[in-house]
PLY file of the C-alpha trace (Angstrom):
ply
format ascii 1.0
element vertex 89
property float x
property float y
property float z
element edge 88
property int vertex1
property int vertex2
end_header
129.72 130.27 109.36
132.67 130.18 111.74
132.93 127.27 114.16
135.39 127.31 117.06
135.56 124.03 118.90
137.90 121.37 120.19
139.92 118.51 118.72
140.54 115.40 120.77
143.20 112.91 119.76
143.19 110.77 122.92
141.48 110.01 126.21
143.93 112.41 127.89
142.74 115.15 125.52
139.14 114.36 126.55
140.08 114.82 130.20
141.97 118.06 129.52
139.06 119.44 127.50
136.57 118.49 130.20
138.67 120.33 132.80
138.97 123.33 130.47
135.20 123.36 129.95
134.57 123.32 133.70
137.06 126.15 134.26
135.61 128.24 131.46
131.88 127.54 131.72
130.84 126.50 135.21
131.10 130.02 136.62
128.47 131.11 134.09
126.17 128.20 134.85
126.75 126.78 131.37
126.70 123.11 130.42
129.96 121.36 131.18
129.42 117.86 129.77
130.39 117.15 126.18
131.63 114.62 123.66
134.84 115.79 122.01
135.35 114.97 118.35
138.48 113.67 116.69
139.63 114.65 113.19
137.76 111.78 111.53
134.54 112.64 113.32
134.78 116.27 112.23
135.30 115.12 108.63
132.27 112.82 108.79
130.15 115.62 110.21
131.05 118.05 107.44
130.82 115.36 104.73
127.17 114.94 105.73
126.42 118.57 104.75
125.67 118.74 101.01
127.56 121.47 99.17
129.66 122.46 102.17
133.12 123.92 101.65
135.19 123.72 104.79
138.41 125.52 105.63
140.15 124.27 108.74
142.37 126.56 110.80
144.87 124.94 113.14
147.92 126.03 115.11
146.07 129.07 116.44
147.11 130.74 119.68
144.42 130.79 122.37
146.38 130.74 125.62
149.78 131.74 127.01
152.02 130.78 129.87
150.86 128.23 132.41
147.41 127.84 130.84
148.99 126.98 127.48
151.29 124.47 129.18
148.34 122.82 130.94
145.91 123.07 128.00
147.89 123.07 124.73
146.56 125.16 121.87
146.45 121.99 119.71
143.19 121.19 121.55
141.48 124.11 119.77
140.53 124.52 116.15
138.35 126.66 113.95
136.45 126.02 110.75
135.00 128.33 108.14
131.96 126.63 106.63
130.47 127.89 103.38
127.24 126.44 102.04
126.20 126.51 98.39
123.36 128.95 97.91
123.74 130.51 101.35
123.31 134.26 101.59
126.43 136.25 102.40
126.65 139.62 104.07
0 1
1 2
2 3
3 4
4 5
5 6
6 7
7 8
8 9
9 10
10 11
11 12
12 13
13 14
14 15
15 16
16 17
17 18
18 19
19 20
20 21
21 22
22 23
23 24
24 25
25 26
26 27
27 28
28 29
29 30
30 31
31 32
32 33
33 34
34 35
35 36
36 37
37 38
38 39
39 40
40 41
41 42
42 43
43 44
44 45
45 46
46 47
47 48
48 49
49 50
50 51
51 52
52 53
53 54
54 55
55 56
56 57
57 58
58 59
59 60
60 61
61 62
62 63
63 64
64 65
65 66
66 67
67 68
68 69
69 70
70 71
71 72
72 73
73 74
74 75
75 76
76 77
77 78
78 79
79 80
80 81
81 82
82 83
83 84
84 85
85 86
86 87
87 88
């Protein structure tokens, strides 16, 4: 399973991510309220999944130019989650 989500390290990050969510989702009528997880919260979440192997991908490029200056790519991250006994394609 691939998970693309956000990483918040501060209250400012929470505000930036909320603004990014509104810009990206409101026009589609999607939910725009969220709780953004920090690194420790992500670890706790995955630790609660028995047999999970998690690969974390950081320093990925999602935006360029002004959008990257306003919303740094460090706010984004991806995980590859493998579960013991899960079927693979």
